[in-house]
Every structure is written in structure tokens, then in C-alpha cells.
Steps between C-alpha positions, in 0.01 A plus 500: 500500500644243740223249419611508131156458348644406160625171645167394652380308191766245597291429811157509339572298185590161654196503727276560198656210309497254791140586586388478136656155469309396811183639343575301186510191723168589657630648826466863610490655846452880473616563857817296452561687174468842667722392792766364265488814284528738795770288661705502179464878468602561861805275461603685182459843659678384815787370289525833317502693829762269645709539185472881518619498861779244459644641177522844660689358798743320269555804278360343184244776428727792414408834344636399158273196457274506194192366673236691697599663827491261795328648801755390762817587307340822373416613852128523420398272787701423817648148496316404818164580339585289196597213729178530698299505177682181397401325822138615472472387137643155571270481803200554271631223277514271804134576578404392148714190547319401818174472308670296227648264759152441639367431150785301346715371787838561656690469173395862439693602814822373344423670167419833663796494737741412218356777281539766768849378589600510134368856476703618800822320410501628141696807611489456879683280748874429521525341152220630274452271202409794275859620538631159392322474166222269621211745483370372167496139621298586811257718304437213258441261789282719720315715244464211260498145633410566865240770430314316222504155657422649842200691360379179337555302820293733723205432269538125451731370778690305235763557231500398134768519231308772314548736795877463479506550122271803528737650756794506257386788272380695804839458667690583183328836451528584871873427473518722193371791712799462732737461204394839361551655843849354527599595144402859578694506828798298377767769540384634837457146632854413392644803680300413813630142500156361416587198284167453327467257212523797261829608657636145474381436144553844350251717314494310168437157650242634743309661214501165320385331820201735512399399147543129582275531805219645292552241226479213751180652643329473162645160410377350828144570391530226236516195732237662721268538201561140395421375849205727573345723236604717206341796679814535714674627187315831536811670650660476153302819431756683718797409276516849337540659845770247591690573178497875572626440854783276380600768249506768770704291744739399220572849372448753780709586804328819624297497818164623359497234225592217734256623765234487229610147408478402867142621523424350159627159608270516803211586270598216267490254787160617615341494153671169414368338817151650471474352150642171623250491787217587260608217270489254788154613606364497145592136444 
């Protein structure tokens, strides 16, 4: 429950895209791929554990929230155990990072350290940026740009403009996952003093923002297809799912529907990125 399995596609998807782009360019290191994938998963789980612990301490996860029960706030696991699990998970991410540093150089140390720090400071530390409405920006940066370009870099030890463009749709859909979460928790976050972007913008504008994120994800495929191959347009096959998700987020306020939209957005990202990766490898 604390690992929040529905959010894990946000960690897997960018590694698939970055690695597929490297494969398109004739570079592929299976060991670097596995290390990057495991490292990304451990960072995501560690971030979720840290968030569970920190939100409980700050009183953000109350009994009247619409989302799933959080293990710390719900008393299912002692806070100390959640904290220890957080340290262990980030420690496993560091072990993966050590291998990547050996393979691709010390720049991976900076990427890994920044990613872990961003995960902890999302709801932890004296001034958590998730409580200031900056969560979406950091998700776009770290689960989009940093994750895709970093996954490409560990394979090739260089960066190209295509990696940055390919990171935009990945980051947009990852950000949309957080937007659904914050739309669902808008009222409880407001009462807890958690000034998320949804709290600042209001429900109507945040719903529109969700739709814009998905629209930008699809539109970004066009310049990528023009620069690389038309095969990268394969994710257009997921448009019907995206339309249904936008409709749900636009019209529903109940917890079960928005929880379903949260999981559906994670599934959308994974399928979108699998198709995008397949398109890159087919060209």
C-alpha cells in the first residue's frame, strides 16, 4: 500500500523511452538498462514511502481523504518502520547508481543524488515543495526530462535533441498522474494547509490543466516523428483511453472514480511509452 504500485509506471516509462531511443541510435547496454530501471523503481518507491511518512507527520492524510488509506496515518505500520523502509529503498537505489557511475561517469552521481533529494523534499524537510504548489514542475523535470535523457545517456554517454523532445510527452503524462491525485485530495489538502497547484488553481482550472497535459503529450509526437520516424506516432492508438480519462476527471468528484482515473493515467503512460519505444525500435 505504501509503495503505491499504481504510480510505478511513472518510473518505468521514461527508462523504456530513453533506452529505446538509444537502441534506435545503435547503442544498447542490457546491464545499464536493468540498473537504470531498478534504480528508477527504487527512487519512486522511496519517494512514496517518504511521502507517506511526512504527510502523516504534517497531518495531511486525514480520515476524510478520498484516496486510499495511507499506512502511517492509518496506523497500519509504525512510523519508524516506514522511515526505515524509506532509507533501505533509497539505499538500494544508490547501489544501482554506483554501477551506472562506473559505466557512464560521475554525472550519474549528480542525477541520482538530485532525484533522491527531490523525492525526500517533496513532502519532507522544513519547506516541502509539494506543499507550495511545485510538485507538478518537479515531476515533469525528474520523471520526464531527467529520467528520459538520463536513461539515454547511460547507454550512449552523450545527449541529443531527440532525447529532450521525447522526454516531454513522458513528463506530461507523469505530471498528469499527480494532477489527478491533487484534484482528488483538493479539499483535504486545503484544510491541512497543503497548497498544491490544485488548491491554488481551483478544481475547474486543474481539470483543464490535466486535459492540456495529455494534449501536449500527443502533439509533441509530431516534431519527433518529423525528425525521426513516423513509427513514433504509434501512441496515438491510446487516444480513446485518454479521452475517457479526461471525461472522468472533468465530471467526477468521488474518490472511487478519481482513484480509477489515477490508475488509468498510470496505465496510459505505460502503454503510451511502450508504443513509443516500440516505434523507435521499429524504425
